[in-house]
C-alpha positions in Angstrom: -0.1 -0.4 0.0 1.7 3.2 -0.8 1.9 6.6 1.4 -1.0 8.8 -0.2 -0.6 12.9 0.0 -3.4 12.7 2.6 -1.5 10.8 5.0 2.0 12.7 4.2 -0.2 16.3 4.5 -1.1 15.2 7.7 2.4 14.2 8.9 3.9 17.3 7.8 1.2 19.2 9.8 1.5 17.2 13.0 5.4 18.0 13.0 5.3 21.2 11.6 2.3 22.3 15.0 5.7 21.5 17.2 7.7 23.3 15.1 9.8 20.0 13.4 10.7 18.6 10.0 8.8 15.6 9.4 11.4 14.2 7.1 14.1 13.0 9.7 11.5 11.3 11.9 10.6 9.5 8.2 13.8 8.5 7.2 14.2 7.3 11.2 11.4 4.5 10.5 14.3 2.9 7.9 16.1 2.1 10.6 13.7 1.2 13.4 12.6 -2.1 14.2 9.2 -3.4 13.9 7.7 -3.9 17.3 6.9 -7.1 19.0 4.6 -8.2 21.7 7.7 -9.0 24.6 9.4 -5.5 24.1 6.2 -3.8 24.0 4.8 -5.5 27.4 8.6 -5.3 28.8 7.7 -9.0 29.4 11.6 -9.7 30.6 11.6 -7.2 33.3 8.5 -7.8 34.3 8.7 -11.4 35.1 12.3 -10.5 36.7 10.4 -8.4 39.2 9.9 -11.3 41.7 12.2 -11.9 44.7 11.2 -13.9 47.0 12.6 -13.8 51.0 12.3 -17.5 51.5 12.1 -20.9 49.9 8.7 -21.2 50.9 6.7 -21.7 47.3 3.5 -20.1 48.0 5.5 -16.7 48.9 5.5 -16.1 45.2 2.0 -16.4 45.0 1.4 -13.8 47.8 4.2 -11.7 46.5 3.0 -11.8 42.5 -0.6 -11.2 44.0 0.3 -7.9 45.2 2.0 -6.6 42.3 -1.3 -7.5 40.4 -2.6 -5.2 42.7 -0.5 -2.7 42.2 -1.1 -2.5 38.6 -4.7 -2.6 38.6 -4.5 0.3 41.2 -2.3 2.6 38.6 -5.2 1.7 35.9 -7.7 2.9 38.7 -5.3 6.3 39.2 -5.3 6.6 35.2 -9.0 6.8 34.9 -9.5 8.8 37.8 -7.4 11.5 36.8 -9.0 11.7 33.4 -12.1 12.5 34.9 -10.3 15.1 37.0 -8.9 17.3 34.7 -11.7 17.0 31.5 -13.9 20.0 31.1 -17.5 20.2 30.2 -18.0 16.8 31.9 -21.2 14.8 31.0 -23.3 12.5 33.0 -22.3 9.6 30.1 -18.6 10.3 30.6 -18.7 10.1 34.3 -20.5 7.2 34.8 -18.4 5.8 31.7 -15.3 6.1 33.9 -17.2 5.5 37.5 -18.0 1.7 36.3 -14.4 1.4 34.6 -13.1 1.8 37.8 -15.7 -0.2 39.5 -14.8 -3.1 37.3 -11.0 -3.1 37.9 -12.4 -3.3 42.0 -14.7 -6.1 41.4 -11.5 -7.5 39.6 -9.9 -6.9 43.0 -12.4 -8.3 45.2 -12.9 -11.3 43.5 -8.9 -12.2 43.1 -9.1 -12.5 46.6 -9.9 -16.3 46.5 -6.5 -16.7 45.0 -4.8 -15.9 47.9 -7.4 -17.5 50.0 -7.4 -21.0 48.2 -4.2 -20.4 46.7 -1.7 -20.6 50.0 -1.0 -23.0 52.6 -1.6 -21.4 55.8 1.3 -22.9 57.5 3.8 -21.8 54.8 2.1 -18.2 54.6 2.6 -17.9 58.6 6.5 -19.2 58.1 7.1 -16.7 55.3 4.8 -13.6 56.6 7.1 -13.3 59.7 10.1 -12.3 57.2 8.0 -9.8 55.8 7.9 -7.7 59.2 7.5 -4.9 59.9 6.0 -4.3 55.7 2.2 -3.8 55.9 -0.6 -3.6 53.5 -1.5 -0.6 54.4 1.8 1.0 53.1 0.3 0.6 49.7 0.9 4.4 48.5 -1.0 4.2 45.2 -4.4 2.8 46.9 -3.8 6.1 49.3 -4.0 7.8 46.5 -7.2 6.2 44.9 -8.9 7.5 48.2 -7.5 11.0 48.1 -8.7 11.5 44.5 -12.1 9.7 45.5 -13.4 12.1 48.1 -13.5 15.2 50.4 -10.1 14.7 52.7 -13.3 15.1 55.8 -14.4 11.3 54.8 -10.9 9.5 55.0 -10.6 10.9 58.5 -10.8 9.0 61.8 -14.3 8.5 62.5 -13.7 9.3 66.3 -11.7 13.0 65.4 -14.3 14.0 62.2 -15.9 16.9 64.4 -12.5 18.6 65.2 -11.6 18.8 61.4 -13.2 21.0 58.9 -12.1 22.9 55.4 -9.8 25.5 57.2 -7.9 22.7 58.5 -4.4 22.5 57.4 -3.3 19.3 55.6 -0.3 18.3 57.8 -3.0 18.6 61.0 -5.6 16.6 59.4 -3.3 13.8 57.7 -2.1 13.3 61.1 -6.1 12.0 61.6 -6.6 9.6 58.5 -8.6 6.8 59.4 -4.9 4.1 58.7 -3.2 6.0 61.5 -4.9 3.9 63.5 -3.0 1.0 62.1 0.1 2.1 63.7 -0.8 5.0 66.1 -1.0 5.3 70.0 -3.4 8.1 69.9 -2.9 8.7 73.9 0.8 8.9 73.7 1.2 10.1 69.7 3.7 7.5 69.4 4.0 6.1 65.7 5.0 2.5 65.1 8.0 2.2 62.7 5.9 1.0 59.7 3.9 3.8 59.8 7.0 6.3 60.5 8.7 5.0 57.7 5.9 5.1 55.4 5.3 8.7 55.8 9.3 9.6 55.6 8.8 8.1 52.3 5.3 9.3 50.9 3.8 12.2 53.1 5.2 15.3 51.3 3.9 13.5 48.1 0.6 12.5 49.3 0.1 16.3 50.6 1.2 17.7 46.8 -1.4 15.0 45.4 -4.1 16.1 47.6 -3.8 20.0 47.2 -4.9 19.0 43.7 -7.5 16.8 44.5 -8.9 18.7 47.4 -11.0 20.2 45.1 -10.9 17.9 42.0 -11.8 14.5 43.5 -14.6 12.6 42.3 -16.7 13.5 44.7 -16.0 17.5 44.6 -16.3 17.4 40.9 -20.0 15.4 40.9 -21.1 18.1 43.3 -19.9 21.1 40.9 -22.2 19.6 37.9 -25.5 20.8 36.9 -28.2 19.5 38.8 -29.6 17.5 36.0 -26.4 15.6 36.0 -25.9 14.8 39.6 -29.7 13.7 39.6 -29.1 11.3 36.4 -30.1 8.0 37.9 -27.6 5.8 36.2 -24.8 8.0 37.4 -26.0 7.7 40.8 -26.3 4.2 40.7 -22.8 3.8 39.6 -21.5 5.9 42.1 -23.0 4.1 45.0 -21.8 1.1 43.3 -18.3 2.3 43.6 -18.8 3.7 46.9 -20.1 0.0 48.0 -17.9 -1.8 46.3 -14.6 -0.1 47.6 -15.7 0.6 51.0 -17.3 -2.7 51.5 -17.4 -5.3 49.2 -13.5 -5.1 48.8 -12.8 -4.3 52.3 -14.4 -7.3 53.3 -13.0 -9.8 51.1 -9.6 -8.5 52.2 -10.5 -9.0 56.0 -12.2 -12.1 55.3 -9.0 -13.2 54.0 -7.1 -11.8 56.7 -9.2 -13.4 58.9 -8.5 -17.1 57.8 -4.9 -16.7 58.0 -4.6 -14.5 61.1 -7.4 -15.7 62.9 -6.4 -19.3 64.0 -8.1 -21.5 66.7 -9.5 -18.3 68.0 -6.7 -16.4 68.3 -6.3 -13.6 66.2 -2.3 -12.9 64.9 -0.8 -9.2 65.2 -0.9 -8.2 61.4 3.2 -8.1 60.4 3.2 -4.1 60.5 1.9 -4.7 64.1 -1.6 -2.8 63.2 -4.6 -3.9 64.9 -6.1 -4.9 61.7 -9.9 -6.0 62.8 -10.4 -2.4 63.9 -8.5 -0.8 61.2 -10.1 -2.8 58.5 -13.7 -3.2 59.3 -15.9 -1.1 57.7 -18.1 -0.4 60.5 -15.3 0.9 62.8 -14.1 3.4 60.5 -17.0 4.1 58.5 -14.9 5.2 55.0 -17.6 6.6 52.7 -16.8 8.6 49.5 -20.1 9.7 48.4 -22.4 10.5 51.9 -24.8 12.6 50.0 -26.0 9.5 48.0 -27.1 7.6 50.6 -29.8 7.6 52.6 -29.7 8.2 56.8 -30.6 4.3 57.5 -27.7 3.0 54.8 -25.2 5.4 56.7 -26.2 4.6 60.4 -26.1 1.0 59.2 -22.8 1.1 57.0 -21.0 -2.0 57.5 -22.9 -3.1 60.3 -24.9 -5.9 58.4 -22.2 -7.8 56.8 
């Protein structure tokens, strides 16, 4: 197939728009290699990222499972970013993006059976001790998903929400985020090593991230949309589905998997990071709700209680 004048003219226009001559780019094609699957996906690099700490085979299941989770988290953030930076959002566009995100979380939820049914309990309780003091709450991408989904007040520990408002500094608000409870003694203010190193690495980045998403998160954008869009039933149902999927269904799948491995013979084991994981994870304690205006008072009052 020959290259017609219409195509070459479009190529010239493309590169002229960035003050470039198209000729060197076309000449470069003479020397470039055809793309193949393994180079595009970077298969070799991807498959060499798994380095286990023990010789227990089921540790590899645990490691790869969490790497897959992080890839899905990146896909979710990619979708949210498109919503946050788009002008003139329609109900259809918003609903489409919300449902994409929900499907990613549906995959995350169902995938917990990979761990629950795919790891030997004895092996897990041996290799997990080599992971101390690492903890799942140290997933920076998941924290960003939360920041990008709702107003910060909805992520504050339920015990302290009445003391936080829009005039509170981000520094102060961060000290009262719900996941601080996984590694902080509120009586003394002392933080665990797991929480301290997590904040040392990511806190400044989180604050910069939140400065943008404080007014550009999914909930804030929704509330700024025209009334006709905010009352679109398909959009409301999509947002309720996302909220419930992330803060009830996915959390409980995680909770039940942890319970399967850490609650043995009626004795609850401590998480690798030392967190009180039962109260940290269960939705009835922290009451994480991204879009509270979309739920009835009865639904809010019973959040996480009937599961």
